KOLNURO-697572 format. One record per atom (N, C-alpha, C): atom name; residue number from 1; x, y, z; residue in one letter. Coordinates in steps of 0.1 Angstrom, whole numbers. Layout:
# KOLNURO-697572
<site nuvo="CA" tike="NUM" xx="X" yy="Y" zz="Z" tivo="A"/>
...
//
This chain:
# KOLNURO-697572
<site nuvo="N" tike="1" xx="937" yy="1096" zz="746" tivo="X"/>
<site nuvo="CA" tike="1" xx="939" yy="1105" zz="757" tivo="X"/>
<site nuvo="C" tike="1" xx="953" yy="1103" zz="763" tivo="X"/>
<site nuvo="N" tike="2" xx="960" yy="1113" zz="766" tivo="X"/>
<site nuvo="CA" tike="2" xx="973" yy="1112" zz="772" tivo="X"/>
<site nuvo="C" tike="2" xx="971" yy="1107" zz="786" tivo="X"/>
<site nuvo="N" tike="3" xx="981" yy="1100" zz="791" tivo="X"/>
<site nuvo="CA" tike="3" xx="981" yy="1094" zz="804" tivo="X"/>
<site nuvo="C" tike="3" xx="980" yy="1106" zz="815" tivo="X"/>
<site nuvo="N" tike="4" xx="988" yy="1116" zz="813" tivo="X"/>
<site nuvo="CA" tike="4" xx="987" yy="1127" zz="822" tivo="X"/>
<site nuvo="C" tike="4" xx="974" yy="1134" zz="823" tivo="X"/>
<site nuvo="N" tike="5" xx="967" yy="1135" zz="812" tivo="X"/>
<site nuvo="CA" tike="5" xx="953" yy="1141" zz="812" tivo="X"/>
<site nuvo="C" tike="5" xx="944" yy="1131" zz="819" tivo="X"/>
<site nuvo="N" tike="6" xx="945" yy="1118" zz="816" tivo="X"/>
<site nuvo="CA" tike="6" xx="936" yy="1109" zz="823" tivo="X"/>
<site nuvo="C" tike="6" xx="938" yy="1108" zz="838" tivo="X"/>
<site nuvo="N" tike="7" xx="951" yy="1109" zz="842" tivo="X"/>
<site nuvo="CA" tike="7" xx="953" yy="1109" zz="857" tivo="X"/>
<site nuvo="C" tike="7" xx="947" yy="1121" zz="863" tivo="X"/>
<site nuvo="N" tike="8" xx="948" yy="1133" zz="857" tivo="X"/>
<site nuvo="CA" tike="8" xx="941" yy="1145" zz="862" tivo="X"/>
<site nuvo="C" tike="8" xx="926" yy="1143" zz="863" tivo="X"/>
<site nuvo="N" tike="9" xx="920" yy="1137" zz="853" tivo="X"/>
<site nuvo="CA" tike="9" xx="906" yy="1134" zz="853" tivo="X"/>
<site nuvo="C" tike="9" xx="903" yy="1124" zz="864" tivo="X"/>
<site nuvo="N" tike="10" xx="911" yy="1114" zz="866" tivo="X"/>
<site nuvo="CA" tike="10" xx="909" yy="1104" zz="876" tivo="X"/>
<site nuvo="C" tike="10" xx="909" yy="1110" zz="890" tivo="X"/>
<site nuvo="N" tike="11" xx="919" yy="1118" zz="893" tivo="X"/>
<site nuvo="CA" tike="11" xx="919" yy="1125" zz="906" tivo="X"/>
<site nuvo="C" tike="11" xx="907" yy="1134" zz="908" tivo="X"/>
<site nuvo="N" tike="12" xx="904" yy="1142" zz="898" tivo="X"/>
<site nuvo="CA" tike="12" xx="893" yy="1151" zz="899" tivo="X"/>
<site nuvo="C" tike="12" xx="879" yy="1144" zz="902" tivo="X"/>
<site nuvo="N" tike="13" xx="877" yy="1133" zz="894" tivo="X"/>
<site nuvo="CA" tike="13" xx="865" yy="1125" zz="896" tivo="X"/>
<site nuvo="C" tike="13" xx="864" yy="1118" zz="910" tivo="X"/>
<site nuvo="N" tike="14" xx="875" yy="1114" zz="915" tivo="X"/>
<site nuvo="CA" tike="14" xx="875" yy="1108" zz="928" tivo="X"/>
<site nuvo="C" tike="14" xx="871" yy="1118" zz="938" tivo="X"/>
<site nuvo="N" tike="15" xx="877" yy="1130" zz="937" tivo="X"/>
<site nuvo="CA" tike="15" xx="873" yy="1141" zz="947" tivo="X"/>
<site nuvo="C" tike="15" xx="858" yy="1144" zz="945" tivo="X"/>
<site nuvo="N" tike="16" xx="853" yy="1145" zz="933" tivo="X"/>
<site nuvo="CA" tike="16" xx="839" yy="1149" zz="930" tivo="X"/>
<site nuvo="C" tike="16" xx="829" yy="1139" zz="936" tivo="X"/>
<site nuvo="N" tike="17" xx="832" yy="1126" zz="935" tivo="X"/>
<site nuvo="CA" tike="17" xx="823" yy="1116" zz="939" tivo="X"/>
<site nuvo="C" tike="17" xx="827" yy="1108" zz="952" tivo="X"/>
<site nuvo="N" tike="18" xx="836" yy="1114" zz="959" tivo="X"/>
<site nuvo="CA" tike="18" xx="840" yy="1108" zz="972" tivo="X"/>
<site nuvo="C" tike="18" xx="846" yy="1094" zz="971" tivo="X"/>
<site nuvo="N" tike="19" xx="854" yy="1091" zz="960" tivo="X"/>
<site nuvo="CA" tike="19" xx="860" yy="1078" zz="958" tivo="X"/>
<site nuvo="C" tike="19" xx="874" yy="1079" zz="964" tivo="X"/>
<site nuvo="N" tike="20" xx="879" yy="1068" zz="969" tivo="X"/>
<site nuvo="CA" tike="20" xx="892" yy="1066" zz="973" tivo="X"/>
<site nuvo="C" tike="20" xx="900" yy="1059" zz="963" tivo="X"/>
<site nuvo="N" tike="21" xx="913" yy="1063" zz="961" tivo="X"/>
<site nuvo="CA" tike="21" xx="922" yy="1056" zz="952" tivo="X"/>
<site nuvo="C" tike="21" xx="929" yy="1045" zz="960" tivo="X"/>
<site nuvo="N" tike="22" xx="926" yy="1032" zz="958" tivo="X"/>
<site nuvo="CA" tike="22" xx="932" yy="1021" zz="965" tivo="X"/>
<site nuvo="C" tike="22" xx="945" yy="1017" zz="959" tivo="X"/>
<site nuvo="N" tike="23" xx="946" yy="1018" zz="946" tivo="X"/>
<site nuvo="CA" tike="23" xx="959" yy="1014" zz="939" tivo="X"/>
<site nuvo="C" tike="23" xx="960" yy="1023" zz="926" tivo="X"/>
<site nuvo="N" tike="24" xx="972" yy="1026" zz="922" tivo="X"/>
<site nuvo="CA" tike="24" xx="974" yy="1034" zz="910" tivo="X"/>
<site nuvo="C" tike="24" xx="988" yy="1030" zz="905" tivo="X"/>
<site nuvo="N" tike="25" xx="989" yy="1025" zz="893" tivo="X"/>
<site nuvo="CA" tike="25" xx="1001" yy="1022" zz="886" tivo="X"/>
<site nuvo="C" tike="25" xx="1000" yy="1028" zz="872" tivo="X"/>
<site nuvo="N" tike="26" xx="1010" yy="1034" zz="867" tivo="X"/>
<site nuvo="CA" tike="26" xx="1010" yy="1039" zz="854" tivo="X"/>
<site nuvo="C" tike="26" xx="1024" yy="1040" zz="847" tivo="X"/>
<site nuvo="N" tike="27" xx="1023" yy="1040" zz="834" tivo="X"/>
<site nuvo="CA" tike="27" xx="1035" yy="1042" zz="826" tivo="X"/>
<site nuvo="C" tike="27" xx="1032" yy="1053" zz="817" tivo="X"/>
<site nuvo="N" tike="28" xx="1040" yy="1055" zz="807" tivo="X"/>
<site nuvo="CA" tike="28" xx="1038" yy="1066" zz="797" tivo="X"/>
<site nuvo="C" tike="28" xx="1026" yy="1063" zz="788" tivo="X"/>
<site nuvo="N" tike="29" xx="1021" yy="1051" zz="787" tivo="X"/>
<site nuvo="CA" tike="29" xx="1010" yy="1047" zz="779" tivo="X"/>
<site nuvo="C" tike="29" xx="999" yy="1040" zz="786" tivo="X"/>
<site nuvo="N" tike="30" xx="1001" yy="1035" zz="798" tivo="X"/>
<site nuvo="CA" tike="30" xx="990" yy="1028" zz="805" tivo="X"/>
<site nuvo="C" tike="30" xx="987" yy="1033" zz="819" tivo="X"/>
<site nuvo="N" tike="31" xx="975" yy="1031" zz="823" tivo="X"/>
<site nuvo="CA" tike="31" xx="971" yy="1033" zz="837" tivo="X"/>
<site nuvo="C" tike="31" xx="963" yy="1021" zz="842" tivo="X"/>
<site nuvo="N" tike="32" xx="966" yy="1017" zz="854" tivo="X"/>
<site nuvo="CA" tike="32" xx="958" yy="1007" zz="861" tivo="X"/>
<site nuvo="C" tike="32" xx="955" yy="1012" zz="875" tivo="X"/>
<site nuvo="N" tike="33" xx="942" yy="1012" zz="878" tivo="X"/>
<site nuvo="CA" tike="33" xx="939" yy="1018" zz="891" tivo="X"/>
<site nuvo="C" tike="33" xx="926" yy="1011" zz="897" tivo="X"/>
<site nuvo="N" tike="34" xx="925" yy="1011" zz="910" tivo="X"/>
<site nuvo="CA" tike="34" xx="913" yy="1007" zz="917" tivo="X"/>
<site nuvo="C" tike="34" xx="908" yy="1018" zz="925" tivo="X"/>
<site nuvo="N" tike="35" xx="896" yy="1023" zz="922" tivo="X"/>
<site nuvo="CA" tike="35" xx="890" yy="1034" zz="930" tivo="X"/>
<site nuvo="C" tike="35" xx="876" yy="1030" zz="935" tivo="X"/>
<site nuvo="N" tike="36" xx="873" yy="1035" zz="947" tivo="X"/>
<site nuvo="CA" tike="36" xx="860" yy="1031" zz="952" tivo="X"/>
<site nuvo="C" tike="36" xx="857" yy="1035" zz="966" tivo="X"/>
<site nuvo="N" tike="37" xx="849" yy="1027" zz="972" tivo="X"/>
<site nuvo="CA" tike="37" xx="844" yy="1029" zz="986" tivo="X"/>
<site nuvo="C" tike="37" xx="851" yy="1020" zz="996" tivo="X"/>
<site nuvo="N" tike="38" xx="856" yy="1009" zz="992" tivo="X"/>
<site nuvo="CA" tike="38" xx="863" yy="1000" zz="1001" tivo="X"/>
<site nuvo="C" tike="38" xx="871" yy="990" zz="993" tivo="X"/>
<site nuvo="N" tike="39" xx="879" yy="982" zz="1000" tivo="X"/>
<site nuvo="CA" tike="39" xx="887" yy="972" zz="992" tivo="X"/>
<site nuvo="C" tike="39" xx="879" yy="961" zz="986" tivo="X"/>
<site nuvo="N" tike="40" xx="866" yy="960" zz="991" tivo="X"/>
<site nuvo="CA" tike="40" xx="857" yy="950" zz="985" tivo="X"/>
<site nuvo="C" tike="40" xx="847" yy="956" zz="975" tivo="X"/>
<site nuvo="N" tike="41" xx="846" yy="969" zz="974" tivo="X"/>
<site nuvo="CA" tike="41" xx="837" yy="976" zz="965" tivo="X"/>
<site nuvo="C" tike="41" xx="845" yy="987" zz="957" tivo="X"/>
<site nuvo="N" tike="42" xx="848" yy="984" zz="945" tivo="X"/>
<site nuvo="CA" tike="42" xx="857" yy="993" zz="937" tivo="X"/>
<site nuvo="C" tike="42" xx="854" yy="992" zz="922" tivo="X"/>
<site nuvo="N" tike="43" xx="859" yy="1002" zz="916" tivo="X"/>
<site nuvo="CA" tike="43" xx="860" yy="1002" zz="901" tivo="X"/>
<site nuvo="C" tike="43" xx="874" yy="1000" zz="897" tivo="X"/>
<site nuvo="N" tike="44" xx="876" yy="990" zz="888" tivo="X"/>
<site nuvo="CA" tike="44" xx="889" yy="987" zz="883" tivo="X"/>
<site nuvo="C" tike="44" xx="890" yy="995" zz="869" tivo="X"/>
<site nuvo="N" tike="45" xx="901" yy="1002" zz="868" tivo="X"/>
<site nuvo="CA" tike="45" xx="903" yy="1011" zz="856" tivo="X"/>
<site nuvo="C" tike="45" xx="915" yy="1007" zz="849" tivo="X"/>
<site nuvo="N" tike="46" xx="914" yy="1004" zz="836" tivo="X"/>
<site nuvo="CA" tike="46" xx="926" yy="1002" zz="828" tivo="X"/>
<site nuvo="C" tike="46" xx="926" yy="1010" zz="815" tivo="X"/>
<site nuvo="N" tike="47" xx="936" yy="1018" zz="813" tivo="X"/>
<site nuvo="CA" tike="47" xx="937" yy="1027" zz="801" tivo="X"/>
<site nuvo="C" tike="47" xx="950" yy="1023" zz="794" tivo="X"/>
<site nuvo="N" tike="48" xx="948" yy="1021" zz="781" tivo="X"/>
<site nuvo="CA" tike="48" xx="960" yy="1020" zz="772" tivo="X"/>
<site nuvo="C" tike="48" xx="958" yy="1031" zz="761" tivo="X"/>
<site nuvo="N" tike="49" xx="966" yy="1042" zz="763" tivo="X"/>
<site nuvo="CA" tike="49" xx="964" yy="1053" zz="754" tivo="X"/>
<site nuvo="C" tike="49" xx="969" yy="1050" zz="740" tivo="X"/>
<site nuvo="N" tike="50" xx="979" yy="1041" zz="738" tivo="X"/>
<site nuvo="CA" tike="50" xx="983" yy="1038" zz="725" tivo="X"/>
<site nuvo="C" tike="50" xx="973" yy="1030" zz="717" tivo="X"/>
<site nuvo="N" tike="51" xx="966" yy="1021" zz="724" tivo="X"/>
<site nuvo="CA" tike="51" xx="955" yy="1013" zz="717" tivo="X"/>
<site nuvo="C" tike="51" xx="941" yy="1020" zz="718" tivo="X"/>
<site nuvo="N" tike="52" xx="941" yy="1032" zz="724" tivo="X"/>
<site nuvo="CA" tike="52" xx="928" yy="1039" zz="727" tivo="X"/>
<site nuvo="C" tike="52" xx="918" yy="1030" zz="733" tivo="X"/>
<site nuvo="N" tike="53" xx="922" yy="1024" zz="744" tivo="X"/>
<site nuvo="CA" tike="53" xx="914" yy="1014" zz="751" tivo="X"/>
<site nuvo="C" tike="53" xx="912" yy="1018" zz="765" tivo="X"/>
<site nuvo="N" tike="54" xx="899" yy="1018" zz="770" tivo="X"/>
<site nuvo="CA" tike="54" xx="895" yy="1021" zz="783" tivo="X"/>
<site nuvo="C" tike="54" xx="886" yy="1009" zz="788" tivo="X"/>
<site nuvo="N" tike="55" xx="891" yy="1001" zz="797" tivo="X"/>
<site nuvo="CA" tike="55" xx="884" yy="990" zz="803" tivo="X"/>
<site nuvo="C" tike="55" xx="880" yy="993" zz="817" tivo="X"/>
<site nuvo="N" tike="56" xx="867" yy="991" zz="820" tivo="X"/>
<site nuvo="CA" tike="56" xx="862" yy="995" zz="833" tivo="X"/>
<site nuvo="C" tike="56" xx="853" yy="984" zz="839" tivo="X"/>
<site nuvo="N" tike="57" xx="855" yy="981" zz="852" tivo="X"/>
<site nuvo="CA" tike="57" xx="847" yy="970" zz="858" tivo="X"/>
<site nuvo="C" tike="57" xx="843" yy="974" zz="872" tivo="X"/>
<site nuvo="N" tike="58" xx="831" yy="972" zz="876" tivo="X"/>
<site nuvo="CA" tike="58" xx="826" yy="974" zz="889" tivo="X"/>
<site nuvo="C" tike="58" xx="827" yy="961" zz="896" tivo="X"/>
<site nuvo="N" tike="59" xx="835" yy="960" zz="907" tivo="X"/>
<site nuvo="CA" tike="59" xx="838" yy="948" zz="914" tivo="X"/>
<site nuvo="C" tike="59" xx="833" yy="948" zz="928" tivo="X"/>
<site nuvo="N" tike="60" xx="826" yy="937" zz="932" tivo="X"/>
<site nuvo="CA" tike="60" xx="822" yy="936" zz="946" tivo="X"/>
<site nuvo="C" tike="60" xx="827" yy="922" zz="950" tivo="X"/>
<site nuvo="N" tike="61" xx="834" yy="922" zz="962" tivo="X"/>
<site nuvo="CA" tike="61" xx="839" yy="909" zz="967" tivo="X"/>
<site nuvo="C" tike="61" xx="846" yy="901" zz="957" tivo="X"/>
<site nuvo="N" tike="62" xx="855" yy="907" zz="950" tivo="X"/>
<site nuvo="CA" tike="62" xx="864" yy="900" zz="940" tivo="X"/>
<site nuvo="C" tike="62" xx="856" yy="895" zz="927" tivo="X"/>
<site nuvo="N" tike="63" xx="844" yy="899" zz="925" tivo="X"/>
<site nuvo="CA" tike="63" xx="836" yy="895" zz="914" tivo="X"/>
<site nuvo="C" tike="63" xx="832" yy="908" zz="906" tivo="X"/>
<site nuvo="N" tike="64" xx="834" yy="907" zz="892" tivo="X"/>
<site nuvo="CA" tike="64" xx="829" yy="918" zz="884" tivo="X"/>
<site nuvo="C" tike="64" xx="814" yy="916" zz="883" tivo="X"/>
<site nuvo="N" tike="65" xx="807" yy="927" zz="886" tivo="X"/>
<site nuvo="CA" tike="65" xx="792" yy="926" zz="885" tivo="X"/>
<site nuvo="C" tike="65" xx="787" yy="934" zz="873" tivo="X"/>
<site nuvo="N" tike="66" xx="796" yy="943" zz="868" tivo="X"/>
<site nuvo="CA" tike="66" xx="792" yy="952" zz="857" tivo="X"/>
<site nuvo="C" tike="66" xx="805" yy="956" zz="850" tivo="X"/>
<site nuvo="N" tike="67" xx="805" yy="958" zz="837" tivo="X"/>
<site nuvo="CA" tike="67" xx="817" yy="963" zz="831" tivo="X"/>
<site nuvo="C" tike="67" xx="815" yy="968" zz="817" tivo="X"/>
<site nuvo="N" tike="68" xx="825" yy="976" zz="812" tivo="X"/>
<site nuvo="CA" tike="68" xx="826" yy="980" zz="798" tivo="X"/>
<site nuvo="C" tike="68" xx="840" yy="979" zz="794" tivo="X"/>
<site nuvo="N" tike="69" xx="843" yy="972" zz="783" tivo="X"/>
<site nuvo="CA" tike="69" xx="857" yy="971" zz="778" tivo="X"/>
<site nuvo="C" tike="69" xx="857" yy="969" zz="763" tivo="X"/>
<site nuvo="N" tike="70" xx="869" yy="969" zz="758" tivo="X"/>
<site nuvo="CA" tike="70" xx="872" yy="970" zz="744" tivo="X"/>
<site nuvo="C" tike="70" xx="880" yy="958" zz="740" tivo="X"/>
<site nuvo="N" tike="71" xx="875" yy="950" zz="730" tivo="X"/>
<site nuvo="CA" tike="71" xx="883" yy="938" zz="725" tivo="X"/>
<site nuvo="C" tike="71" xx="882" yy="939" zz="710" tivo="X"/>
<site nuvo="N" tike="72" xx="893" yy="937" zz="703" tivo="X"/>
<site nuvo="CA" tike="72" xx="893" yy="938" zz="689" tivo="X"/>
<site nuvo="C" tike="72" xx="888" yy="951" zz="683" tivo="X"/>
<site nuvo="N" tike="73" xx="890" yy="962" zz="690" tivo="X"/>
<site nuvo="CA" tike="73" xx="886" yy="975" zz="685" tivo="X"/>
<site nuvo="C" tike="73" xx="871" yy="978" zz="688" tivo="X"/>
<site nuvo="N" tike="74" xx="864" yy="969" zz="694" tivo="X"/>
<site nuvo="CA" tike="74" xx="849" yy="971" zz="696" tivo="X"/>
<site nuvo="C" tike="74" xx="846" yy="971" zz="711" tivo="X"/>
<site nuvo="N" tike="75" xx="839" yy="981" zz="715" tivo="X"/>
<site nuvo="CA" tike="75" xx="835" yy="982" zz="729" tivo="X"/>
<site nuvo="C" tike="75" xx="823" yy="973" zz="731" tivo="X"/>
<site nuvo="N" tike="76" xx="822" yy="967" zz="743" tivo="X"/>
<site nuvo="CA" tike="76" xx="811" yy="959" zz="747" tivo="X"/>
<site nuvo="C" tike="76" xx="808" yy="961" zz="762" tivo="X"/>
<site nuvo="N" tike="77" xx="796" yy="958" zz="766" tivo="X"/>
<site nuvo="CA" tike="77" xx="791" yy="959" zz="780" tivo="X"/>
<site nuvo="C" tike="77" xx="790" yy="945" zz="785" tivo="X"/>
<site nuvo="N" tike="78" xx="793" yy="944" zz="798" tivo="X"/>
<site nuvo="CA" tike="78" xx="790" yy="932" zz="806" tivo="X"/>
<site nuvo="C" tike="78" xx="779" yy="936" zz="816" tivo="X"/>
<site nuvo="N" tike="79" xx="766" yy="933" zz="812" tivo="X"/>
<site nuvo="CA" tike="79" xx="755" yy="938" zz="820" tivo="X"/>
<site nuvo="C" tike="79" xx="754" yy="932" zz="834" tivo="X"/>
<site nuvo="N" tike="80" xx="748" yy="940" zz="843" tivo="X"/>
<site nuvo="CA" tike="80" xx="746" yy="936" zz="857" tivo="X"/>
<site nuvo="C" tike="80" xx="740" yy="923" zz="859" tivo="X"/>
<site nuvo="N" tike="81" xx="729" yy="920" zz="851" tivo="X"/>
<site nuvo="CA" tike="81" xx="722" yy="907" zz="853" tivo="X"/>
<site nuvo="C" tike="81" xx="730" yy="895" zz="848" tivo="X"/>
<site nuvo="N" tike="82" xx="740" yy="897" zz="839" tivo="X"/>
<site nuvo="CA" tike="82" xx="748" yy="886" zz="835" tivo="X"/>
<site nuvo="C" tike="82" xx="762" yy="891" zz="830" tivo="X"/>
<site nuvo="N" tike="83" xx="771" yy="894" zz="839" tivo="X"/>
<site nuvo="CA" tike="83" xx="783" yy="900" zz="836" tivo="X"/>
<site nuvo="C" tike="83" xx="793" yy="893" zz="827" tivo="X"/>
<site nuvo="N" tike="84" xx="790" yy="880" zz="825" tivo="X"/>
<site nuvo="CA" tike="84" xx="798" yy="872" zz="815" tivo="X"/>
<site nuvo="C" tike="84" xx="794" yy="874" zz="801" tivo="X"/>
<site nuvo="N" tike="85" xx="783" yy="880" zz="799" tivo="X"/>
<site nuvo="CA" tike="85" xx="777" yy="883" zz="785" tivo="X"/>
<site nuvo="C" tike="85" xx="784" yy="895" zz="779" tivo="X"/>
<site nuvo="N" tike="86" xx="786" yy="895" zz="766" tivo="X"/>
<site nuvo="CA" tike="86" xx="791" yy="907" zz="759" tivo="X"/>
<site nuvo="C" tike="86" xx="780" yy="913" zz="750" tivo="X"/>
<site nuvo="N" tike="87" xx="777" yy="925" zz="753" tivo="X"/>
<site nuvo="CA" tike="87" xx="767" yy="932" zz="745" tivo="X"/>
<site nuvo="C" tike="87" xx="774" yy="943" zz="737" tivo="X"/>
<site nuvo="N" tike="88" xx="775" yy="943" zz="724" tivo="X"/>
<site nuvo="CA" tike="88" xx="783" yy="953" zz="717" tivo="X"/>
<site nuvo="C" tike="88" xx="777" yy="967" zz="719" tivo="X"/>
<site nuvo="N" tike="89" xx="786" yy="977" zz="719" tivo="X"/>
<site nuvo="CA" tike="89" xx="782" yy="991" zz="721" tivo="X"/>
<site nuvo="C" tike="89" xx="786" yy="998" zz="708" tivo="X"/>
<site nuvo="N" tike="90" xx="779" yy="1009" zz="705" tivo="X"/>
<site nuvo="CA" tike="90" xx="783" yy="1017" zz="694" tivo="X"/>
<site nuvo="C" tike="90" xx="795" yy="1025" zz="697" tivo="X"/>
<site nuvo="N" tike="91" xx="797" yy="1029" zz="710" tivo="X"/>
<site nuvo="CA" tike="91" xx="809" yy="1037" zz="714" tivo="X"/>
<site nuvo="C" tike="91" xx="812" yy="1033" zz="728" tivo="X"/>
<site nuvo="N" tike="92" xx="824" yy="1038" zz="732" tivo="X"/>
<site nuvo="CA" tike="92" xx="828" yy="1035" zz="746" tivo="X"/>
<site nuvo="C" tike="92" xx="821" yy="1044" zz="756" tivo="X"/>
<site nuvo="N" tike="93" xx="825" yy="1043" zz="768" tivo="X"/>
<site nuvo="CA" tike="93" xx="819" yy="1051" zz="779" tivo="X"/>
<site nuvo="C" tike="93" xx="830" yy="1059" zz="786" tivo="X"/>
<site nuvo="N" tike="94" xx="827" yy="1071" zz="790" tivo="X"/>
<site nuvo="CA" tike="94" xx="837" yy="1078" zz="797" tivo="X"/>
<site nuvo="C" tike="94" xx="838" yy="1073" zz="812" tivo="X"/>
<site nuvo="N" tike="95" xx="849" yy="1077" zz="818" tivo="X"/>
<site nuvo="CA" tike="95" xx="851" yy="1073" zz="832" tivo="X"/>
<site nuvo="C" tike="95" xx="840" yy="1079" zz="841" tivo="X"/>
<site nuvo="N" tike="96" xx="837" yy="1091" zz="838" tivo="X"/>
<site nuvo="CA" tike="96" xx="826" yy="1097" zz="847" tivo="X"/>
<site nuvo="C" tike="96" xx="813" yy="1090" zz="844" tivo="X"/>
<site nuvo="N" tike="97" xx="809" yy="1087" zz="832" tivo="X"/>
<site nuvo="CA" tike="97" xx="797" yy="1080" zz="829" tivo="X"/>
<site nuvo="C" tike="97" xx="797" yy="1067" zz="837" tivo="X"/>
<site nuvo="N" tike="98" xx="808" yy="1060" zz="836" tivo="X"/>
<site nuvo="CA" tike="98" xx="809" yy="1047" zz="843" tivo="X"/>
<site nuvo="C" tike="98" xx="808" yy="1048" zz="858" tivo="X"/>
<site nuvo="N" tike="99" xx="814" yy="1058" zz="864" tivo="X"/>
<site nuvo="CA" tike="99" xx="813" yy="1061" zz="878" tivo="X"/>
<site nuvo="C" tike="99" xx="798" yy="1063" zz="882" tivo="X"/>
<site nuvo="N" tike="100" xx="791" yy="1072" zz="874" tivo="X"/>
<site nuvo="CA" tike="100" xx="777" yy="1075" zz="877" tivo="X"/>
<site nuvo="C" tike="100" xx="769" yy="1062" zz="876" tivo="X"/>
<site nuvo="N" tike="101" xx="771" yy="1054" zz="866" tivo="X"/>
<site nuvo="CA" tike="101" xx="763" yy="1041" zz="864" tivo="X"/>
<site nuvo="C" tike="101" xx="766" yy="1032" zz="876" tivo="X"/>
<site nuvo="N" tike="102" xx="779" yy="1031" zz="880" tivo="X"/>
<site nuvo="CA" tike="102" xx="783" yy="1023" zz="892" tivo="X"/>
<site nuvo="C" tike="102" xx="776" yy="1027" zz="905" tivo="X"/>
<site nuvo="N" tike="103" xx="776" yy="1041" zz="907" tivo="X"/>
<site nuvo="CA" tike="103" xx="770" yy="1046" zz="919" tivo="X"/>
<site nuvo="C" tike="103" xx="755" yy="1042" zz="919" tivo="X"/>
<site nuvo="N" tike="104" xx="748" yy="1043" zz="907" tivo="X"/>
<site nuvo="CA" tike="104" xx="734" yy="1040" zz="906" tivo="X"/>
<site nuvo="C" tike="104" xx="732" yy="1025" zz="909" tivo="X"/>
<site nuvo="N" tike="105" xx="741" yy="1016" zz="904" tivo="X"/>
<site nuvo="CA" tike="105" xx="740" yy="1002" zz="907" tivo="X"/>
<site nuvo="C" tike="105" xx="741" yy="999" zz="921" tivo="X"/>
<site nuvo="N" tike="106" xx="752" yy="1005" zz="928" tivo="X"/>
<site nuvo="CA" tike="106" xx="754" yy="1003" zz="942" tivo="X"/>
<site nuvo="C" tike="106" xx="743" yy="1008" zz="951" tivo="X"/>
<site nuvo="N" tike="107" xx="736" yy="1019" zz="947" tivo="X"/>
<site nuvo="CA" tike="107" xx="725" yy="1024" zz="954" tivo="X"/>
<site nuvo="C" tike="107" xx="713" yy="1014" zz="953" tivo="X"/>
<site nuvo="N" tike="108" xx="711" yy="1009" zz="941" tivo="X"/>
<site nuvo="CA" tike="108" xx="700" yy="1000" zz="939" tivo="X"/>
<site nuvo="C" tike="108" xx="702" yy="987" zz="946" tivo="X"/>
<site nuvo="N" tike="109" xx="715" yy="983" zz="948" tivo="X"/>
<site nuvo="CA" tike="109" xx="718" yy="971" zz="955" tivo="X"/>
<site nuvo="C" tike="109" xx="718" yy="973" zz="971" tivo="X"/>
<site nuvo="N" tike="110" xx="716" yy="986" zz="975" tivo="X"/>
<site nuvo="CA" tike="110" xx="716" yy="989" zz="989" tivo="X"/>
<site nuvo="C" tike="110" xx="730" yy="990" zz="995" tivo="X"/>
<site nuvo="N" tike="111" xx="740" yy="991" zz="987" tivo="X"/>
<site nuvo="CA" tike="111" xx="754" yy="991" zz="992" tivo="X"/>
<site nuvo="C" tike="111" xx="757" yy="1006" zz="996" tivo="X"/>
<site nuvo="N" tike="112" xx="752" yy="1015" zz="989" tivo="X"/>
<site nuvo="CA" tike="112" xx="754" yy="1030" zz="992" tivo="X"/>
<site nuvo="C" tike="112" xx="741" yy="1036" zz="997" tivo="X"/>
//
């Protein structure tokens, strides 16, 4: 995905789900952003369009509690119950799917 298209999607999804953009840095091939509800509860987003890599992490109080990322060309999940574990995935996850999963996690934790 082109960086410009991804940025449009990022802005659109933040509006759709009431997320604030706390930081946003990008180049012609990468995007790094933190979006969320507060500086302590956010989704960290990293896109590398050249490597076709999208890494996503739900962070609470500086700790990743859930994530999906790509290493060695293979996507894996860091599950909520043990975020240091790597569970291989057949395919990646879209930014919107990750946002929805994160909202569900935050609701179940009583944060939202």
